[in-house]
Structure formats: structure tokens, C-alpha cells
N, C-alpha and C positions, 0 to 999 in steps of 0.2 A: 455481753452488754451491747445493745444496738447502737450504731453510730448514726446520728442524724446531722445532716448538713446545716451549715450556717449557725452553729451554736457555739462557736469559739468564744464569743463574748461572755458566755455564762460562767466560765471558769474564773474570770477575773473578779466576779461579784463575791466569790467566797475564797479569796486568796489565802487568808490566814488559816481557815479550816482545811483547805486543800494541802497547805504546807504541813499541817499537823498530822493528817490522816492518810495522805498518799505515801506509799512506801518507797524506800530507796531500792538499790539494786545489789545483788550478791557480790562479794569480794571476788569470787571466781570469774565473774563477768569482766571485771576490770583487769584481772590477771591476764585473761585472753586478749583483751584490747591492747594492753601495754606490751604484750609479746608481739602483737601484730604491728604496732606503730610505737616507736620509742619517743617519749616526750621528755623535754628538759627545759631549762631556763630560756633557751633560744627558740622554743617552739611557739607557733601561732595557731590558735584554736578558735573555732566558732561553735557555740551551742545553739541549736535551733529550737526555740520554744522552751525556755528554762523553767517556766512554771514556778513552783516553790523551791527550786534548786535541789531537788532530790538526787540528781545525778552529777552535781557540779563539784563538790568538794574533793573527791578523789582525783579529778582532773587538775584542779587548782593546786593541789599538793605536789604536783610534778614540777612546779615552778614556772609553768608556761604562761603566756599572755592569752587570756580568754575573753572573747567578746561574745556576750549573749544577745540573741535577737529574740525579743518577746513582745507579742502584740498587746498584752494586758498591762495597763499602766500600774495597777495595784501590785501585780507580780513583779514588775520592774523595780518598783520602790522597795518591796519586801526584800528582794535579792540584793539590791544595792546596799541595803543596811546589813543583811545577813553576811555578806562577804566583804564588808568595807575594809577589813584588815589586809586584804589582798590588793596591793596597789597595781597589779597587772590585770585586774578584773574590771570590766565595764559592761554596761547594758545599753542596747539600742531599743527603744520602744517603737516597734513597727512590725508589720507583717513581713515575714521572710521574703515573700514574693516581691515586695516593693522596695526593700532596703538595697542601697547601693554599696557593694563590697568589692574590693579589688580582686582581680583575677590572678591565679597562679601564685598566691601568697601564703596559703594556709597548709599546715602539716596535717591537721585533723579537722573535719567537720563532723559533728555528731548530734543526734537528736534522740531523746528518751521519751517515749510515749507521747510524741507530738507530731511526728512527720506525716502521719495519716491526715493531718489537717492541711498539708501543703499539696497543691496540685502536682501530680506525679511528674509530668514532663517538664514543668517549670522548675520544680524542686531538684530533681536529679541533674538536669542540665546545668543549673546554677551551681550546685555543689561541685560538679565536675570542673566547671570553669574556675571556681575559687581555689581549688587544690593545686599545690605544687605537683610536678611529676613525682610519683612515688608516695604522694599523700593519701590519706585514708578517709573513708566515710564509714561511720559506725551508726547504725540504726538499731535501737533496742526498745522493748516495750514490755509492760506487765499485762498479763491477761488473766483476770480473776475468774474463778468458777465457784459457784455456790456449793454449800456444805454437802459433801458426798457421804459423810459419816452419819448423817441424820436424815434419811430419805423422807420420813413423814413430815419433818419440819420443812424440808425443801419443797415438798408437794403443797403444803399450806402456803408457803411464800409464792409459789407459782400461781395459786388461786388468787392471791391478792394482786399479783401483776396483771392477771386477766381482768380483774374487776376495776383496777385503777389505771395502770400504765397503758395497757393495750386499748382499753376503752377510750382513754383520753386522746390517744394518738390515732384512733380509728384504724388500727392495724390488726392483722391476723396474728393470733398467738403463735410464737415460734418457740420450739423446744431449744433450750440452751445446751450447747455442746462445748467441751473443753477444746482449747486451742491445740492444734496438732502440729507435729513436725512437718507434715506435708505442707501446711500453711506457711510455716517458717521457711521452708525451702523455696516455695513460690515467691515469698517476699524477698528472699535473698537474690533470686534470679532476676528481679526487676532491674538491678543495677547493670546487668550485662547489656541490656538494650541501649544504655546510654554511654557505653564505651569503657566501663569499669572492668577490671580483671581481678584475679586472685580472690575470688568470692568465697566466703566461708560463712558458716552459721553454727550456732550452738544453742542448746536449751538448758534452762535451769528451773528448779522447782522448790517450792516452800509452802508452808501453811501459815495463816494468821488467824487468831481467834479474838473475837470482839464481844463485848457486852451488847445487849439490845440497843442501848442508846448510842454506843460507839458505832454500831453498824449503820444505823440510820444517819449518823453524822457523816460517815463515809459515803453513803448513797447521795447525800446532799452535796457532794463534790462532783458528781457526774452530770455532764452538760444536759443530757436529756431528762434527768430527774429535776434539775434546777428549773427547767423551762416549764414544768407542769404548773398549772395555775395554783396559787398558794393554798387556797382552801382545800383543794383536792389533794395536793401534796402532803399537807399537814395530816389529813385523815389517813392517807396511804401509809405514811411513816408511823403514825400512832398504832395502826393495826399490825404493822410489821413488828414493832417493839413488843406489843402485847402477845403476839404469836411466839416470838422467840422466848419470851419469859415463861410462857406456858410449857415450852419444850426444853427446859433446862437452863435458860438464861444466857446462853452463849451461842455464837454463830461462827463457824470456821470457814474461811475462804482458802481455796486451793489455787495457788498462783502458778502460772507458767510464764517464764520470762524467756523471750527469744532475742538473740543477738545476731545481727547481720553485719558483716564486714566486707568492704570492697576497696580496691585500690585504683588510683589513676595511674596508668602506665607512663 
């Protein structure tokens, strides 16, 4: 999925749909995270870009104090309600780059499918300053890849992207590729530039199957799709639904989830 700058605002316009259709993260990912950094009732944690709270509950269940930083007002309200039973949970509605947070106070700072929106040098330097010595930074994300088991359907979807998506943005057509371990390693190594040590990474895989209507609802949570002019987007999604229904009525996504861990010495 192409990433287009300055579209962070779009997610907040579909907060409830985003919360419904965006997936959570595998149990094995949290197992590795909690083996890397032990959290308990005394731990202080910050989540950067909580979105619909897909990565929040397993952290809250450790008993820690969790402060979420979220730019979208609708997401902030959604998560304040969603996690209201946790009295150690709070949300700050602001860009992570702009929010003032104390230095050397946090045991864990983490971000799930959100840190790519933060300017690298500002983000990593700020996280490093916030962490206690021995504290951890966890960055993870889901990378969806279109249906590998139905190449004819995928080809038809590609044609629709050429007709609607790439034509709308005036971009050359790009062939979609699965997220690779090489990319995950490169992302993990970024932290080393900012003084982090004990750098690790791991990969996880899963599939998700959607009806035609569910799939276009999911597409409607992607920033670059939301930003397409409404009349064009409506026609685009209608043709995607019609195509999926012609080829069996379901569409399978192959997810690759990468986790990067780094420690402040």
C-alpha cells in the first residue's frame, strides 16, 4: 500500500470503521515483547498513535500506567471510552512530535502501525530521551498483501487500481510486493543510529478473508483511499466489490507483521 505524506488527518474521519476492520496483533508478538521488557503495576508506558486501540489491551492487562498520544480527536474519544475501566489509562490528543513528556521516566514506549508518520530523527531521539536506562522501544506494524491464492482476481483488482487509484494520483503503476525480512531488518537497524542497543526483530504471518463489502470497508480505512474524491472512490469501490463477487465472493489478505525491539543502555 503506497504511503502518501500529510494524510494523517484522514484516519480520524473513519475512526469507528478503522477500529472495527483494522486487525490486532498475534499473541506471539506480545510474548516476545514481554520477554524483552517485563511490565507490572509499577511500569510507565507510552503508546504512540493509539488509533482504534488494536495494540493496547495486552499492555494494559499488565497493570501498567499507559499514556496514549493520539493526533486524532475521534480516536482519542473512542479509546477513552473503550478503556475507561482502566484507571491507569489516559490519552493526550496531540502530535507525538509536539507533546511534552518527561525524560528518563518510561519503561516502554511502543507504536503499532503508526511510527512511520513520525519524522525519524525527532521520533527516535524523543523516545530515547523519554526512556529510563534499560527501557525499551517497540515498533511493530502489519503489512497486508493482496490475495495470492487467486491470481486472476488479483490481476483484475490491479486493473482497477490502474484505472482509478493511479490515474487519480497521477502516478506510475507500481507492482505490489510482499513486505520482506530484509525490510524488517533495515527498519530495526534505524534505532542503532540514535544510541539504542540490544536490537532485535521478528516476523509473524497470518491470513484474513473478507466478503466483497467487508474488503471495501477495510480499504476505506486507508488514508490514501479516503483522500480520493468521493465520486471516484465510490465507483472504484463498487467495481472492486463487483469483481470480487464475480470471482467467488471473498478476498484473502496475506499479512506480514514485523516487530522491532531496541533498548536504551
